[in-house]
N, C-alpha and C positions, 0 to 999 in steps of 0.2 A: 648690288646686282645679284648676289647669291640668293636673295629673298624674292626675286621676281617669280611670278606664277609660271612663266616659261623661261627656264634657266638657260637654254641654249641660244646663242647668237651666231650669225654666219661669218663672223669677223675673220676667221682663219680657214674658211672653206677652201679646199684645194691644197692645203699645207699638210705634209706628212711628218709626224713626230715619231722617231724611233726611241723607245725606252730600253736602254741597255743596263740591266741590273746584274752585276757580278757578285753582289752580296744580298742576303735576305733583307726585305723591306716590306713594310705594310703601309704606314702612313705616307711616306714620301712617294712611293710608287703609285699608290691609289690616288694621291693628291694630284700628281702630274697627269694621270690618266683622266681624272675628272676635269682638270683644267683644260686639257686639250679637247675633250669631248664637248665641253660647254662653249668652246670657241669654234666648234664644228670642224676641228682638224681631225685627220685620220691618224690612228696610232698603230704602230707595230711594236709589239712587246717581245723583248729578248731576255732570256735568263740563261745563266751559265749551265744549269742543270739540263742535260739532254741536248746541248748544243755542240757545235763543232769544236768549241773551246775545250770541252772534255776529251776531245780526240787529239788535242795538241795544236789547234789553230791559234795564231797569235791575235792579240787585240787589234793590231794594225790591219791584218787581213780580214778579221771579222767586221771591223768598221767599214772597210772599203767595200766589202760585199754588200753590206746593208745600204751603204750610200749608192751603190750601183742600182739599187731598187728605187732610186730617185726620192730619197728622204730629204727633207729640208732642215730639220732640227734633230739633234741627238741629245737625249738626256742620259747621262752616264753616272752610275754609282760603281765604284771600284775599290778594292782593298789596298791598292798601291797609291800612295801620295803622288800627285802630279800626273796621274793617268788622264784626266780631262785636258790638261795643258798639252800633253803629247798628242792626244787625239785631234785636237784643234789644228795641229800642224799636218796631219795626215789626210784630213777630209775637208771638203768645201762646205759641208753643212755647218750650221751654227751649233755650237756645243754648250751644253748647260751642265754644270757640276752639281750632281745630286749627292755629293759626299765622296771624298777620296781618302780612304784610310783614316788615320788620325790627324789628317791635315786640316781640311776646311769643309764647311757645309753652308755655302752662301745663302741659298734660299731659306734655310732654317733660320739664319740670323735675321733675314729680312722680315719673315713672318713674326719672329719674336719682337723685333723693333716695332712692327705695326701693332702688335698686341699691347705693348707698353705705351705707344702713342695714344691708343684708344683709352687706356687707363688714366693717363696723366695729361690729357688735352694737348698732345703733341709736344710736351715739355720734356727735354732730355738734359738740358743744362742743369747740373747740380743733382740729377737723379742718382740715387745710390742703389747699386745692383750688386748682389752677392751671388756668385756662381759656386755651387757647393757639390763636391764629390770627386769623381774620377776625371779631374781636369786634364791631366797629362795625356790621356788617351782620347780626349773628346774633340772632335772636329767642330761640334756645336759651340763649345766654349771658345775656341780660337777665333772663329768667325764672329761670335758674339762680342768678344773683347774688341776686335777691330772696329765693328760697327758702333758699339756704345761709346768707345773712346772718341771716335770721329765726331759724334754728336754732342760730346760734352758731358757724358755721364761719368760717374765715379764707380770703378769696378773693383770688387774684392774677390779674390780666389781663395776658396776654403776647402781643405781636405787633409787627409793624412799626408805627411811629408813625402811618402812614397808615391803619392798620386798627384803631386803638384809639379808642373813643368819646370825643368831646370832653367829654361830661358825666361821665367816669369819676370825677372828684374828688368828685362829689356822691353817688356810690353807696357810699361807705364801703369801697372796696377798694384794694388796692395795684396799681400798674401798672409794667410794665417792658418793655423791648424786648430784654432779654437772657435767652435761654432757660435758661442755666445758673442765673441768679438765681431764675427762676420755679420751677425744679426743686429748688432747695436746701431740704431739709426738707419737701418736698411729699409728701402722702399719695396724692393722686389727681391725675393729669394728664388733663384733658379736651381733646382736640384737636378743632378745628372745621373743617368744610369751607370752602374758599375759595369764596365766593358770587359768582362772576364775573357772574352774571346781574343782580346788584344794584349792581355797582361802577361801571359805565360804563367809565371808563378804568382800565387795569390799575394797581394800587397798589403793585406791586413789580416788580423788573427781569425776573424769569423764574421759572418753576416750579422749575427746578433751584436757583436762588439761594434761593428760599423754603425748599425742603427742607433746604438746607445750613444755613440760619440757624434755622429753626423746626420742622423735621421731627423726630419722635421716632424714635430708632433703637435698635438692639440695644445700642449703647454706653451710651445713657442708662439702659437697664434694668440693665446691668452696674454702672454707677456708683451706682444707686439701687435696691438689692435689695428694698426694701419698696414701691416705687412701683406703683400700679395705674393701668391705662390705660382711658380711656373715650372714646367717640366717638358722637355722635348719628346719624351716617350721613347720606348714603352716604359711604363712605371712598374717598378718592383715594389708592390705594396708590402709594408712592413720592413722595408730596407731603406730606401731613400725617403719615403713618405709613409706615415701612418695612413691607413685607409680613410679615416675621418678627415685627414688633411687633404688627401687627393679629391675627396668629394665635397670639400667645404666651399661655401659661396665665394670665399676669397681666393680660391684656386681657379686660375683661368686656363687650365690645360685644354679644355675643349674649345675655348676661344682660339687658342693657338692652332688647333687643327682646322677650324673654319677659316681662319686667316691664311692658312697655308694654301688653300685652293685659290683664294683671291690673288695672293702674291704670285703664285706660279702661273696663273692666267696672265698677269701683267708681264711677267718675264717672257713667256712664250710670245705674247703680242708684240712686245718691244723688240725682241730679237728677230722675229719673223718680219715685222714691219721694216726694220732697218735693212734687212736683206732684200726686201722688195725694192726699197729706194735705191740700193746699190745696183741692183739688177737693171733698173731703169736708166741709171746714169751712164 
């Protein structure tokens, strides 16, 4: 559908989507805006900067005021884990989690799964995926582990011990601090951004040292000729990935971005459609 000459369809005409982003975002915010626009929904964009939140208004009051403007769906990104769940109790609009703190990022996991499904003809059983980097602070990693495990993939978490989650043993995954071990027999390596804004104190000696120990390089691609590279973005070139790796034909980072629009169109359609059915009953 994204390749159609006329990309917009009237499926959600009359539906209003409020995008509430309390954290900076480029890909996710733009992706939801494009998804809503291509389904002919109206969008209302809200950001913390310059809003009543900066004057002390609570999330609950902000959401209820936006809903009073007759919005149908709310897309929320918030630094506090659980904020979308709380919001869903306060408003009648459908709520979509666009990332809550270091907790989860469900639509990112869905687009990553779609990208892998395209690569491996829909096969997940026995697929070996290594998630590398700042796993402890990554909502992408947590949602990805849940989705991949449910579909039968084998997941390895790799990073400095200071950046691996303490609850890793309860997730049914393998953990290692040796990149070579994580890449051995691996089908997909997903590098994660170092989330310095969530870390407080730096959890590794330097960016140069991190790249030396955990950065994916041309040499890794040479040693593992079937390995595919993913990254949820934004990419720190020369840290998580060498520039040549980020631009390599076996890196599907831009495919992830494209699939993000399709997945978010599907989520908006399914949620808006289910609400229409409930309204009619």
